[in-house]
C-alpha positions in Angstrom: 6.5 15.0 -2.9 4.6 12.9 -5.3 3.6 9.3 -4.9 3.1 7.2 -8.1 1.3 3.8 -7.6 1.3 1.0 -10.1 0.2 -2.7 -10.3 -3.4 -2.7 -9.8 -6.1 -4.4 -11.9 -8.6 -7.1 -12.1 -7.6 -10.4 -10.5 -9.5 -13.7 -9.8 -9.9 -14.9 -6.4 -7.0 -17.0 -5.2 -4.6 -14.9 -7.5 -1.7 -12.6 -6.7 -0.9 -9.2 -7.4 1.9 -6.8 -6.6 1.6 -3.0 -6.0 4.4 -0.6 -6.2 4.7 3.0 -5.2 7.5 5.4 -5.7 8.0 8.7 -4.3 9.7 11.7 -6.0 10.7 15.2 -5.0 12.0 16.0 -1.3 11.6 12.5 0.3 14.4 13.0 2.8 11.7 13.5 5.6 9.9 10.3 5.0 10.3 7.7 7.8 7.5 5.2 7.1 5.6 3.8 4.1 2.5 1.8 3.7 -0.6 0.8 2.0 -4.3 1.6 3.0 -7.5 0.5 1.0 -11.0 1.7 0.9 -13.8 -0.5 -0.3 -17.0 1.2 -1.6 -19.1 2.5 1.2 -16.3 1.8 3.8 -13.8 3.8 5.6 -10.0 3.7 4.5 -8.3 1.2 6.6 -4.6 0.2 7.1 -3.3 -2.8 5.1 0.4 -2.9 6.0 3.1 -0.4 7.1 6.9 -0.6 7.0 9.2 1.8 9.0 12.5 3.0 7.8 13.9 0.4 10.2 12.2 -2.4 8.6 9.6 -3.2 11.1 6.2 -4.1 9.6 2.7 -4.0 10.8 -0.6 -5.6 9.0 -4.1 -5.3 9.3 -5.7 -8.6 10.7 -7.5 -9.5 7.5 -4.4 -9.7 5.4 -1.9 -11.2 7.8 -0.2 -14.3 6.1 -1.5 -13.3 2.7 0.2 -9.9 2.0 3.7 -8.9 2.5 5.0 -5.4 2.5 8.5 -4.2 1.6 10.3 -1.1 0.9 13.3 0.6 -0.2 14.3 3.4 2.1 16.9 4.8 -0.1 14.7 4.9 -3.1 11.4 5.6 -1.2 9.7 3.0 -2.9 7.3 0.6 -1.1 5.7 -2.7 -2.6 2.7 -4.8 -1.5 2.7 -8.6 -2.7 -0.8 -9.7 -2.3 -1.5 -13.5 -2.3 -4.5 -15.7 -2.0 -6.6 -12.7 -2.9 -10.4 -12.9 -1.9 -13.3 -10.9 -3.2 -13.4 -9.2 -0.1 -10.1 -7.4 -0.8 -11.7 -5.5 -3.4 -10.8 -1.9 -2.9 -9.0 1.1 -3.9 -5.5 0.6 -2.6 -3.7 3.9 -1.6 0.0 4.3 -0.8 1.0 6.5 2.0 4.3 7.9 3.3 4.8 9.5 6.7 7.1 12.5 6.8 8.5 14.5 9.7 6.7 17.8 9.8 3.9 16.7 7.8 1.0 15.5 10.1 -1.0 13.9 7.5 2.0 12.5 5.4 1.6 11.9 1.6 -1.0 10.2 -0.2 -0.9 8.4 -3.7 -3.8 8.7 -6.2 -5.0 5.2 -5.5 -5.1 2.3 -7.6 -8.1 -0.1 -8.1 -8.0 -3.8 -7.2 -11.2 -5.8 -8.2 -11.0 -9.4 -7.2 -13.5 -11.3 -9.1 -14.1 -14.2 -11.4 
């Protein structure tokens, strides 16, 4: 399984950005999709996760500003980010949980700098 992310890039504070991640290969075992982020010198933290049933969970710092959505058939996940703040600056990683693979699958990461 390969995950390909797109949509990152420089954005001004208060702006919006939408990230996309598509899985290819043997995707039948995937049961949840999500986004994580890692700022310089920080650990990787969860941003948002969506299950195959459609339930969602968000990190506290992004609640009310970010929205995750997923297409469980196409194994594609999106992250709509609004009201971006400088502290949202990080490398954003797509992740997909799969049966029989404890660590799931990770994308290569996409940079999101939030700066004026």
